[in-house]
MOPAC internal coordinates of N, CA, C and O (Angstrom, degrees):
PM7 1SCF
backbone

  N    0.0000 0     0.00 0     0.00 0    0    0    0
  C    1.4316 1     0.00 0     0.00 0    1    0    0
  C    1.5170 1   111.07 1     0.00 0    2    1    0
  O    1.2310 1   121.34 1    -7.63 1    3    2    1
  N    1.2852 1   115.04 1   172.37 1    3    2    1
  C    1.4647 1   121.59 1   179.23 1    5    3    2
  C    1.5132 1   109.41 1  -113.86 1    6    5    3
  O    1.2310 1   121.27 1   -46.05 1    7    6    5
  N    1.3195 1   115.17 1   133.95 1    7    6    5
  C    1.4628 1   119.98 1   177.38 1    9    7    6
  C    1.5165 1   109.01 1   -76.29 1   10    9    7
  O    1.2310 1   120.55 1   -39.15 1   11   10    9
  N    1.3137 1   116.54 1   140.85 1   11   10    9
  C    1.4506 1   120.50 1  -179.66 1   13   11   10
  C    1.5071 1   111.75 1  -102.86 1   14   13   11
  O    1.2310 1   121.48 1   -25.17 1   15   14   13
  N    1.3356 1   114.77 1   154.83 1   15   14   13
  C    1.4552 1   121.12 1   176.37 1   17   15   14
  C    1.5205 1   108.59 1  -133.05 1   18   17   15
  O    1.2310 1   121.62 1   -38.41 1   19   18   17
  N    1.3230 1   114.51 1   141.59 1   19   18   17
  C    1.4568 1   120.74 1   173.37 1   21   19   18
  C    1.5180 1   108.27 1  -119.56 1   22   21   19
  O    1.2310 1   120.92 1   -40.96 1   23   22   21
  N    1.3110 1   115.85 1   139.04 1   23   22   21
  C    1.4629 1   121.61 1   173.57 1   25   23   22
  C    1.5172 1   106.48 1   -99.93 1   26   25   23
  O    1.2310 1   120.78 1   -54.98 1   27   26   25
  N    1.3301 1   116.12 1   125.02 1   27   26   25
  C    1.4584 1   121.92 1  -172.61 1   29   27   26
  C    1.5215 1   109.84 1  -124.87 1   30   29   27
  O    1.2310 1   120.95 1   -40.90 1   31   30   29
  N    1.3154 1   115.80 1   139.10 1   31   30   29
  C    1.4687 1   121.99 1   172.37 1   33   31   30
  C    1.5173 1   107.98 1  -115.91 1   34   33   31
  O    1.2310 1   120.96 1   -51.21 1   35   34   33
  N    1.3092 1   115.77 1   128.79 1   35   34   33
  C    1.4606 1   120.97 1  -179.87 1   37   35   34
  C    1.5231 1   110.76 1   -90.48 1   38   37   35
  O    1.2310 1   120.91 1   -25.26 1   39   38   37
  N    1.3123 1   115.86 1   154.74 1   39   38   37
  C    1.4540 1   120.78 1   173.92 1   41   39   38
  C    1.5234 1   108.34 1   -67.39 1   42   41   39
  O    1.2310 1   119.76 1   -29.45 1   43   42   41
  N    1.3248 1   118.07 1   150.55 1   43   42   41
  C    1.4671 1   120.19 1   178.46 1   45   43   42
  C    1.5287 1   111.83 1   -54.13 1   46   45   43
  O    1.2310 1   120.93 1   -45.83 1   47   46   45
  N    1.3142 1   115.82 1   134.17 1   47   46   45
  C    1.4532 1   121.34 1   179.37 1   49   47   46
  C    1.5089 1   115.06 1    82.61 1   50   49   47
  O    1.2310 1   119.87 1   175.17 1   51   50   49
  N    1.3235 1   117.85 1    -4.83 1   51   50   49
  C    1.4510 1   121.17 1  -178.78 1   53   51   50
  C    1.5304 1   109.75 1   -92.10 1   54   53   51
  O    1.2310 1   120.41 1   -41.88 1   55   54   53
  N    1.3194 1   116.82 1   138.12 1   55   54   53
  C    1.4613 1   122.42 1   179.56 1   57   55   54
  C    1.5285 1   109.80 1   -99.06 1   58   57   55
  O    1.2310 1   120.70 1   -29.49 1   59   58   57
  N    1.3139 1   116.27 1   150.51 1   59   58   57
  C    1.4590 1   121.67 1   177.62 1   61   59   58
  C    1.5258 1   109.16 1   -76.05 1   62   61   59
  O    1.2310 1   120.44 1   -52.05 1   63   62   61
  N    1.3280 1   116.77 1   127.95 1   63   62   61
  C    1.4655 1   122.64 1   178.55 1   65   63   62
  C    1.5222 1   107.90 1  -117.50 1   66   65   63
  O    1.2310 1   120.94 1   -86.81 1   67   66   65
  N    1.3239 1   115.81 1    93.19 1   67   66   65
  C    1.4556 1   121.55 1  -175.98 1   69   67   66
  C    1.5135 1   113.92 1   -63.66 1   70   69   67
  O    1.2310 1   120.05 1   145.14 1   71   70   69
  N    1.3243 1   117.52 1   -34.86 1   71   70   69
  C    1.4615 1   120.67 1   179.89 1   73   71   70
  C    1.5272 1   111.04 1   -68.39 1   74   73   71
  O    1.2310 1   120.75 1   134.04 1   75   74   73
  N    1.3428 1   116.17 1   -45.96 1   75   74   73
  C    1.4595 1   120.18 1   179.33 1   77   75   74
  C    1.5292 1   110.39 1   -62.17 1   78   77   75
  O    1.2310 1   120.69 1   135.13 1   79   78   77
  N    1.3462 1   116.28 1   -44.87 1   79   78   77
  C    1.4609 1   119.82 1  -177.57 1   81   79   78
  C    1.5309 1   111.35 1   -64.26 1   82   81   79
  O    1.2310 1   120.04 1   136.73 1   83   82   81
  N    1.3162 1   117.53 1   -43.27 1   83   82   81
  C    1.4675 1   120.66 1   178.78 1   85   83   82
  C    1.5250 1   110.37 1   -59.95 1   86   85   83
  O    1.2310 1   120.44 1   133.19 1   87   86   85
  N    1.3288 1   116.77 1   -46.81 1   87   86   85
  C    1.4632 1   120.48 1   179.27 1   89   87   86
  C    1.5271 1   110.82 1   -62.69 1   90   89   87
  O    1.2310 1   120.53 1   133.83 1   91   90   89
  N    1.3207 1   116.58 1   -46.17 1   91   90   89
  C    1.4651 1   121.86 1  -178.71 1   93   91   90
  C    1.5369 1   111.10 1   -59.27 1   94   93   91
  O    1.2310 1   120.43 1   131.56 1   95   94   93
  N    1.3228 1   116.79 1   -48.44 1   95   94   93
  C    1.4652 1   120.24 1  -177.74 1   97   95   94
  C    1.5250 1   111.67 1   -68.52 1   98   97   95
  O    1.2310 1   120.15 1   136.77 1   99   98   97
  N    1.3199 1   117.32 1   -43.23 1   99   98   97
  C    1.4703 1   120.04 1  -179.01 1  101   99   98
  C    1.5208 1   112.20 1   -66.24 1  102  101   99
  O    1.2310 1   120.08 1   151.54 1  103  102  101
  N    1.3359 1   117.46 1   -28.46 1  103  102  101
  C    1.4632 1   119.71 1  -179.35 1  105  103  102
  C    1.5264 1   112.45 1   -82.43 1  106  105  103
  O    1.2310 1   120.00 1   165.91 1  107  106  105
  N    1.3371 1   117.60 1   -14.09 1  107  106  105
  C    1.4593 1   120.01 1  -175.06 1  109  107  106
  C    1.5245 1   114.96 1  -118.75 1  110  109  107
  O    1.2310 1   120.28 1   165.04 1  111  110  109
  N    1.3234 1   117.08 1   -14.96 1  111  110  109
  C    1.4623 1   120.57 1  -177.15 1  113  111  110
  C    1.5191 1   111.21 1  -120.16 1  114  113  111
  O    1.2310 1   120.48 1   -28.24 1  115  114  113
  N    1.3276 1   116.68 1   151.76 1  115  114  113
  C    1.4668 1   117.68 1   171.67 1  117  115  114
  C    1.5256 1   109.16 1   -64.91 1  118  117  115
  O    1.2310 1   120.09 1   -26.78 1  119  118  117
  N    1.3202 1   117.43 1   153.22 1  119  118  117
  C    1.4708 1   122.19 1  -174.38 1  121  119  118
  C    1.5214 1   112.42 1   -52.80 1  122  121  119
  O    1.2310 1   120.20 1   140.97 1  123  122  121
  N    1.3315 1   117.23 1   -39.03 1  123  122  121
  C    1.4688 1   119.64 1  -177.02 1  125  123  122
  C    1.5277 1   112.53 1   -69.66 1  126  125  123
  O    1.2310 1   119.67 1   163.03 1  127  126  125
  N    1.3242 1   118.23 1   -16.97 1  127  126  125
  C    1.4633 1   121.46 1  -176.47 1  129  127  126
  C    1.5319 1   113.43 1   -97.14 1  130  129  127
  O    1.2310 1   120.11 1   171.61 1  131  130  129
  N    1.3273 1   117.39 1    -8.39 1  131  130  129
  C    1.4695 1   120.65 1   179.38 1  133  131  130
  C    1.5225 1   108.04 1   -75.60 1  134  133  131
  O    1.2310 1   119.79 1   -57.85 1  135  134  133
  N    1.3290 1   118.01 1   122.15 1  135  134  133
  C    1.4655 1   119.19 1  -178.96 1  137  135  134
  C    1.5273 1   111.27 1   -66.33 1  138  137  135
  O    1.2310 1   121.15 1   -43.18 1  139  138  137
  N    1.3225 1   115.40 1   136.82 1  139  138  137
  C    1.4573 1   121.35 1   177.64 1  141  139  138
  C    1.5269 1   109.75 1   -77.14 1  142  141  139
  O    1.2310 1   120.61 1   144.99 1  143  142  141
  N    1.3209 1   116.44 1   -35.01 1  143  142  141
  C    1.4609 1   121.41 1  -177.34 1  145  143  142
  C    1.5277 1   110.92 1  -119.09 1  146  145  143
  O    1.2310 1   121.05 1   -40.17 1  147  146  145
  N    1.3186 1   115.59 1   139.83 1  147  146  145
  C    1.4605 1   123.02 1   174.16 1  149  147  146
  C    1.5235 1   106.42 1  -121.41 1  150  149  147
  O    1.2310 1   120.75 1   -54.22 1  151  150  149
  N    1.3028 1   116.17 1   125.78 1  151  150  149
  C    1.4717 1   121.18 1   177.94 1  153  151  150
  C    1.5186 1   107.67 1  -111.45 1  154  153  151
  O    1.2310 1   120.63 1   -59.76 1  155  154  153
  N    1.3281 1   116.39 1   120.24 1  155  154  153
  C    1.4606 1   120.90 1  -179.90 1  157  155  154
  C    1.5180 1   109.79 1   -86.52 1  158  157  155
  O    1.2310 1   121.08 1   -51.08 1  159  158  157
  N    1.3298 1   115.54 1   128.92 1  159  158  157
  C    1.4621 1   121.39 1  -179.25 1  161  159  158
  C    1.5173 1   109.23 1  -128.69 1  162  161  159
  O    1.2310 1   120.76 1   -32.77 1  163  162  161
  N    1.3239 1   116.16 1   147.23 1  163  162  161
  C    1.4617 1   120.63 1   176.15 1  165  163  162
  C    1.5296 1   109.72 1   -61.34 1  166  165  163
  O    1.2310 1   120.72 1   133.64 1  167  166  165
  N    1.3225 1   116.23 1   -46.36 1  167  166  165
  C    1.4705 1   121.58 1   177.14 1  169  167  166
  C    1.5249 1   108.18 1  -152.17 1  170  169  167
  O    1.2310 1   121.52 1   -20.62 1  171  170  169
  N    1.3140 1   114.70 1   159.38 1  171  170  169
  C    1.4657 1   120.64 1  -178.56 1  173  171  170
  C    1.5268 1   109.65 1   -93.45 1  174  173  171
  O    1.2310 1   120.89 1   -40.15 1  175  174  173
  N    1.3199 1   115.91 1   139.85 1  175  174  173
  C    1.4592 1   120.83 1   175.60 1  177  175  174
  C    1.5242 1   109.01 1   -81.12 1  178  177  175
  O    1.2310 1   120.85 1   -44.81 1  179  178  177
  N    1.3416 1   115.97 1   135.19 1  179  178  177
  C    1.4612 1   120.13 1   179.82 1  181  179  178
  C    1.5234 1   109.91 1  -128.75 1  182  181  179
  O    1.2310 1   121.69 1   -18.12 1  183  182  181
  N    1.3159 1   114.37 1   161.88 1  183  182  181
  C    1.4635 1   121.06 1   175.93 1  185  183  182
  C    1.5209 1   108.67 1   -84.65 1  186  185  183
  O    1.2310 1   120.71 1    -0.53 1  187  186  185
  N    1.3134 1   116.24 1   179.47 1  187  186  185
  C    1.4610 1   121.16 1   177.35 1  189  187  186
  C    1.5095 1   113.17 1   -63.28 1  190  189  187
  O    1.2310 1   120.37 1   159.96 1  191  190  189
  N    1.3409 1   116.89 1   -20.04 1  191  190  189
  C    1.4685 1   120.99 1   178.45 1  193  191  190
  C    1.5282 1   111.32 1  -104.85 1  194  193  191
  O    1.2310 1   120.77 1  -158.86 1  195  194  193
  N    1.3305 1   116.14 1    21.14 1  195  194  193
  C    1.4623 1   123.93 1   174.27 1  197  195  194
  C    1.5249 1   115.06 1    64.89 1  198  197  195
  O    1.2310 1   120.27 1  -153.83 1  199  198  197
  N    1.3217 1   117.09 1    26.17 1  199  198  197
  C    1.4645 1   121.00 1   172.11 1  201  199  198
  C    1.5233 1   107.52 1   -89.81 1  202  201  199
  O    1.2310 1   120.81 1   -33.98 1  203  202  201
  N    1.3263 1   116.06 1   146.02 1  203  202  201
  C    1.4608 1   119.61 1   179.03 1  205  203  202
  C    1.5211 1   109.88 1   -71.11 1  206  205  203
  O    1.2310 1   121.15 1   -42.68 1  207  206  205
  N    1.3306 1   115.40 1   137.32 1  207  206  205
  C    1.4622 1   120.77 1   177.51 1  209  207  206
  C    1.5254 1   108.31 1   -89.18 1  210  209  207
  O    1.2310 1   120.89 1   -73.46 1  211  210  209
  N    1.3321 1   115.90 1   106.54 1  211  210  209
  C    1.4552 1   120.93 1  -175.63 1  213  211  210
  C    1.5167 1   112.85 1   -99.95 1  214  213  211
  O    1.2310 1   119.81 1   162.21 1  215  214  213
  N    1.3263 1   117.97 1   -17.79 1  215  214  213
  C    1.4599 1   119.99 1  -173.35 1  217  215  214
  C    1.5275 1   112.40 1   -61.37 1  218  217  215
  O    1.2310 1   119.55 1   137.83 1  219  218  217
  N    1.3214 1   118.46 1   -42.17 1  219  218  217
  C    1.4682 1   120.12 1   179.44 1  221  219  218
  C    1.5281 1   111.30 1   -68.31 1  222  221  219
  O    1.2310 1   120.47 1   143.48 1  223  222  221
  N    1.3216 1   116.70 1   -36.52 1  223  222  221
  C    1.4624 1   119.94 1   177.03 1  225  223  222
  C    1.5255 1   110.63 1   -61.91 1  226  225  223
  O    1.2310 1   120.76 1   138.34 1  227  226  225
  N    1.3252 1   116.16 1   -41.66 1  227  226  225
  C    1.4665 1   120.19 1   177.94 1  229  227  226
  C    1.5195 1   110.98 1   -63.36 1  230  229  227
  O    1.2310 1   120.56 1   137.46 1  231  230  229
  N    1.3330 1   116.53 1   -42.54 1  231  230  229
  C    1.4662 1   120.45 1   179.37 1  233  231  230
  C    1.5180 1   111.31 1   -63.47 1  234  233  231
  O    1.2310 1   120.55 1   140.22 1  235  234  233
  N    1.3228 1   116.56 1   -39.78 1  235  234  233
  C    1.4675 1   121.09 1  -177.89 1  237  235  234
  C    1.5255 1   112.30 1   -65.89 1  238  237  235
  O    1.2310 1   120.43 1   145.68 1  239  238  237
  N    1.3307 1   116.78 1   -34.32 1  239  238  237
  C    1.4574 1   120.34 1  -178.54 1  241  239  238
  C    1.5173 1   112.08 1    73.03 1  242  241  239
  O    1.2310 1   120.86 1    32.56 1  243  242  241
  N    1.3474 1   115.95 1  -147.44 1  243  242  241
  C    1.4564 1   119.19 1  -176.09 1  245  243  242
  C    1.5262 1   113.32 1  -135.67 1  246  245  243
  O    1.2310 1   119.51 1  -171.82 1  247  246  245
  N    1.3101 1   118.55 1     8.18 1  247  246  245
  C    1.4638 1   120.80 1   179.70 1  249  247  246
  C    1.5249 1   109.87 1   -67.10 1  250  249  247
  O    1.2310 1   119.90 1   -54.20 1  251  250  249
  N    1.3212 1   117.79 1   125.80 1  251  250  249
  C    1.4700 1   120.25 1  -178.26 1  253  251  250
  C    1.5248 1   113.46 1   -59.55 1  254  253  251
  O    1.2310 1   120.28 1   154.47 1  255  254  253
  N    1.3138 1   117.07 1   -25.53 1  255  254  253
  C    1.4578 1   120.24 1   179.89 1  257  255  254
  C    1.5241 1   112.62 1   -71.87 1  258  257  255
  O    1.2310 1   120.15 1   157.39 1  259  258  257
  N    1.3238 1   117.32 1   -22.61 1  259  258  257
  C    1.4637 1   120.35 1  -175.57 1  261  259  258
  C    1.5216 1   114.10 1  -113.82 1  262  261  259
  O    1.2310 1   119.76 1   170.34 1  263  262  261
  N    1.3128 1   118.07 1    -9.66 1  263  262  261
  C    1.4636 1   121.94 1  -178.62 1  265  263  262
  C    1.5237 1   108.74 1  -108.83 1  266  265  263
  O    1.2310 1   120.71 1   -54.17 1  267  266  265
  N    1.3265 1   116.25 1   125.83 1  267  266  265
  C    1.4616 1   120.52 1  -176.80 1  269  267  266
  C    1.5320 1   112.33 1   -73.64 1  270  269  267
  O    1.2310 1   120.32 1   147.44 1  271  270  269
  N    1.3265 1   116.99 1   -32.56 1  271  270  269
  C    1.4595 1   120.55 1  -176.71 1  273  271  270
  C    1.5304 1   110.64 1   -84.48 1  274  273  271
  O    1.2310 1   120.50 1   -21.96 1  275  274  273
  N    1.3388 1   116.64 1   158.04 1  275  274  273
  C    1.4648 1   119.94 1   176.59 1  277  275  274
  C    1.5269 1   110.69 1   -65.48 1  278  277  275
  O    1.2310 1   121.01 1   -41.49 1  279  278  277
  N    1.3273 1   115.67 1   138.51 1  279  278  277
  C    1.4610 1   122.71 1   175.56 1  281  279  278
  C    1.5241 1   107.08 1  -121.64 1  282  281  279
  O    1.2310 1   120.76 1   -46.50 1  283  282  281
  N    1.3180 1   116.16 1   133.50 1  283  282  281
  C    1.4567 1   122.32 1   178.74 1  285  283  282
  C    1.5172 1   108.58 1  -115.88 1  286  285  283
  O    1.2310 1   120.53 1   -31.82 1  287  286  285
  N    1.3424 1   116.60 1   148.18 1  287  286  285
  C    1.4567 1   122.01 1  -179.32 1  289  287  286
  C    1.5193 1   109.68 1  -125.01 1  290  289  287
  O    1.2310 1   121.23 1   -33.44 1  291  290  289
  N    1.3223 1   115.24 1   146.56 1  291  290  289
  C    1.4638 1   121.98 1   176.09 1  293  291  290
  C    1.5210 1   106.76 1  -115.01 1  294  293  291
  O    1.2310 1   120.86 1   -72.19 1  295  294  293
  N    1.3176 1   115.97 1   107.81 1  295  294  293
  C    1.4536 1   120.66 1   179.91 1  297  295  294
  C    1.5188 1   109.93 1   -87.60 1  298  297  295
  O    1.2310 1   120.69 1   -23.96 1  299  298  297
  N    1.3261 1   116.29 1   156.04 1  299  298  297
  C    1.4610 1   121.59 1  -175.24 1  301  299  298
  C    1.5254 1   112.60 1   -56.74 1  302  301  299
  O    1.2310 1   120.00 1   145.01 1  303  302  301
  N    1.3165 1   117.61 1   -34.99 1  303  302  301
  C    1.4642 1   121.31 1  -176.99 1  305  303  302
  C    1.5257 1   113.15 1   -94.72 1  306  305  303
  O    1.2310 1   120.03 1  -165.44 1  307  306  305
  N    1.3245 1   117.55 1    14.56 1  307  306  305
  C    1.4636 1   121.49 1  -175.74 1  309  307  306
  C    1.5292 1   111.03 1  -114.94 1  310  309  307
  O    1.2310 1   121.33 1   -29.02 1  311  310  309
  N    1.3172 1   115.06 1   150.98 1  311  310  309
  C    1.4654 1   121.25 1   176.93 1  313  311  310
  C    1.5189 1   112.01 1  -102.60 1  314  313  311
  O    1.2310 1   120.34 1  -174.45 1  315  314  313
  N    1.3397 1   116.95 1     5.55 1  315  314  313
  C    1.4534 1   120.69 1  -177.06 1  317  315  314
  C    1.5201 1   110.42 1  -147.34 1  318  317  315
  O    1.2310 1   121.01 1   -24.30 1  319  318  317
  N    1.3107 1   115.67 1   155.70 1  319  318  317
  C    1.4565 1   121.00 1   170.83 1  321  319  318
  C    1.5296 1   106.93 1   -76.54 1  322  321  319
  O    1.2310 1   120.50 1   -47.79 1  323  322  321
  N    1.3257 1   116.66 1   132.21 1  323  322  321
  C    1.4568 1   121.55 1   179.00 1  325  323  322
  C    1.5211 1   109.15 1  -115.75 1  326  325  323
  O    1.2310 1   120.99 1   -32.93 1  327  326  325
  N    1.3285 1   115.72 1   147.07 1  327  326  325
  C    1.4670 1   120.87 1   179.70 1  329  327  326
  C    1.5226 1   108.79 1   -63.56 1  330  329  327
  O    1.2310 1   120.99 1   -51.14 1  331  330  329
  N    1.3142 1   115.72 1   128.86 1  331  330  329
  C    1.4558 1   121.50 1  -179.18 1  333  331  330
  C    1.5238 1   108.83 1   -81.46 1  334  333  331
  O    1.2310 1   121.12 1   -63.41 1  335  334  333
  N    1.3109 1   115.46 1   116.59 1  335  334  333
  C    1.4597 1   122.44 1   178.42 1  337  335  334
  C    1.5279 1   108.24 1  -102.04 1  338  337  335
  O    1.2310 1   119.69 1   -13.79 1  339  338  337
  N    1.3326 1   118.19 1   166.21 1  339  338  337
  C    1.4665 1   119.00 1   175.62 1  341  339  338
  C    1.5342 1   111.99 1   -55.92 1  342  341  339
  O    1.2310 1   120.14 1   141.61 1  343  342  341
  N    1.3358 1   117.34 1   -38.39 1  343  342  341
  C    1.4725 1   120.58 1   179.81 1  345  343  342
  C    1.5329 1   111.12 1   -66.11 1  346  345  343
  O    1.2310 1   120.08 1   133.79 1  347  346  345
  N    1.3377 1   117.46 1   -46.21 1  347  346  345
  C    1.4719 1   120.09 1   176.84 1  349  347  346
  C    1.5226 1   111.09 1   -62.30 1  350  349  347
  O    1.2310 1   120.21 1   142.65 1  351  350  349
  N    1.3128 1   117.20 1   -37.35 1  351  350  349
  C    1.4592 1   121.09 1   178.43 1  353  351  350
  C    1.5304 1   110.01 1   -62.76 1  354  353  351
  O    1.2310 1   119.97 1   136.60 1  355  354  353
  N    1.3352 1   117.65 1   -43.40 1  355  354  353
  C    1.4737 1   121.14 1   177.80 1  357  355  354
  C    1.5280 1   110.54 1   -63.12 1  358  357  355
  O    1.2310 1   120.52 1   137.49 1  359  358  357
  N    1.3297 1   116.60 1   -42.51 1  359  358  357
  C    1.4623 1   120.25 1   179.26 1  361  359  358
  C    1.5264 1   111.08 1   -63.09 1  362  361  359
  O    1.2310 1   120.35 1   140.53 1  363  362  361
  N    1.3101 1   116.94 1   -39.47 1  363  362  361
  C    1.4614 1   121.65 1   177.20 1  365  363  362
  C    1.5233 1   110.19 1   -63.17 1  366  365  363
  O    1.2310 1   120.35 1   134.64 1  367  366  365
  N    1.3321 1   116.94 1   -45.36 1  367  366  365
  C    1.4655 1   121.52 1   179.44 1  369  367  366
  C    1.5299 1   110.89 1   -63.86 1  370  369  367
  O    1.2310 1   120.23 1   147.46 1  371  370  369
  N    1.3343 1   117.16 1   -32.54 1  371  370  369
  C    1.4711 1   121.62 1  -179.69 1  373  371  370
  C    1.5184 1   112.27 1   -83.15 1  374  373  371
  O    1.2310 1   119.95 1   177.91 1  375  374  373
  N    1.3329 1   117.70 1    -2.09 1  375  374  373
  C    1.4634 1   121.38 1   178.35 1  377  375  374
  C    1.5160 1   114.58 1    82.72 1  378  377  375
  O    1.2310 1   119.82 1  -165.28 1  379  378  377
  N    1.3335 1   117.94 1    14.72 1  379  378  377
  C    1.4625 1   120.76 1  -179.70 1  381  379  378
  C    1.5194 1   111.89 1   -78.37 1  382  381  379
  O    1.2310 1   120.15 1   160.49 1  383  382  381
  N    1.3166 1   117.32 1   -19.51 1  383  382  381
  C    1.4658 1   122.56 1   176.85 1  385  383  382
  C    1.5174 1   108.26 1  -124.24 1  386  385  383
  O    1.2310 1   121.06 1   -32.83 1  387  386  385
  N    1.3238 1   115.57 1   147.17 1  387  386  385
  C    1.4534 1   120.78 1   177.65 1  389  387  386
  C    1.5251 1   108.99 1  -115.69 1  390  389  387
  O    1.2310 1   120.92 1   -57.41 1  391  390  389
  N    1.3507 1   115.85 1   122.59 1  391  390  389
  C    1.4687 1   117.92 1   178.71 1  393  391  390
  C    1.5143 1   111.69 1   -70.93 1  394  393  391
  O    1.2310 1   120.10 1   180.00 1  395  394  393

């Protein structure tokens, strides 16, 4: 399967709650539709016709070393989205964690 990522922008003054979001998504979506990665962005880039520009996000990927914004991951054995650090990213690449 393919891991999914969502780019999310929070309202001003709102904090990211990884536990609430994981519970909310898992209770409302089929398992295959729950995004493994959440990327927090100040604002979303759009085209002139207000479509989201996803191509640059795809190119950027999710490695913390190359992405300026915070990226959170939801692992199979976790009840919350956790901030993806370079160490967690290496562990994921080495197969120590399962999304």
